[in-house]
N, C-alpha and C positions, 0 to 999 in steps of 0.2 A: 505044479511040480517041474513041468517042462521048462516054463519061464525061469524058475529058480536055478535049474541046472545050467541053462544059457548063460546065466550071470557068471558062473565059475568057468565056462568052457570058451573064453575069449580072452585075447590079450589087449584088448582096447575097449574104451567106453567114451561115449559123448553124450552131451545134453542137447536137447532140441525143443522146439516149441510144443510140438505134440507127440512127446515121448509117453509110451503107455505106462510108465512109472512115474507119479507125480514128483518124486524125489529128483528124477533127472530131466525135468522140464526146465526150460529157460528161466532163470531167476531175474526178478526185476528189483531194482533199488531206486530209492528216492534220493538222488545225488545228481551232480554234473559228472560228465564222462571223466574230466581230469581227476576229479576227486576219487573216483571209483578205481582208476589206473594207479592213483598213488596209494590207495590203500591196498590193492592187490600187490603192488612192488613192496610195500612194507611188510605184508605177510610172508612174501617169499625171502625177502633179506633176513628176517627173524629166524628162520630155520636153517640150521647148519648143514642139513642134508639137500638143500635147494642151491642151485646156482642158476642166476638169470643169464639168459641167453640173448634176449634182444627185446626192446620195446619199440612199437611203431605207433606213435600217437596219432598220425593220419589214418591208419587203418584200424586203429583201436585194437591192436594185438600185442599180447605179451607171451614169450616163449620162455620156458625154462625146463631144467631136468633136475630130477630127484634121484638121489643114490641110495636111499633106504626107504622102505624095507626093500623094495626091489628098483632097479634102474628103470626110470620112467621119463617120458618127453610129455610135456604138457604145453597146450596152446590154448590161451584164454582170449575170448573175443568179447569186447565191450562196445556196445552200440547205443547211441542216444536215440530213442524212439520219439520221445516227446520232451520238452523242457522239465528237467527233474525226473525223468522216467528212463532208466539206463537198463538195458538188457545184458545179461552175462552168461555166456556159454563156455563149456570147457570140453576139450578133446584131449584124452589121455592114451597114450601107448605105453605099454610096458615090455621091456626087453626080457624075454625068457627063452630057455633052450627048448621049452615045451610050447605047443600052440595055444596055451591058456595060462592065465596068471592067478587063478583061485580067487577071483574078485578084487584083486589089488586095485585095478584101474577104477572101479566103482567106488571103492573105499577112499581113494584120493579125491574124487569129485565131492563125495559126501562130507569128507572132512573139510575140504576148501570152502564149500558153500557155507558150513557151519561157521568157520572163522570170519568169513566175509560178513555174515549176519551180525556177528559181535561188533564189527567195525562199522557198518553202514545200516541205514534204516531200510528194511526189508519191506517191500510191498506185496509180492505174491509171485506165482508161477504162471506161465502160459497166458500171458495178458495181451498179446499182440492185437487180437480182435476186439478187445474190450476197451 
């Protein structure tokens, strides 16, 4: 119950390798880094509520902002772990007048991972040590 409440009492969310919620663990895809970056850019550009702020191919980062449902800033990190094994992590911050966003940041992550799985071959989560 307390974990569920914490989900709604924050204005940011991020994924990581050892997150306690499997939905928010690092996701791995079978592709080249350039193909993953292209797929992510494509997803962002399809949404009228998203504005691409920058792409750094060298650092494997893409930054964009969303205007709906709430104004949010998103940074996606794409890292090649092995040939054709690419890790994708997201960091989302939502602008609100309150100190929490009612789970908006986590919803953005869930939706983005779902869309990326439709574009690329998903391998699994939390695979760094495997």
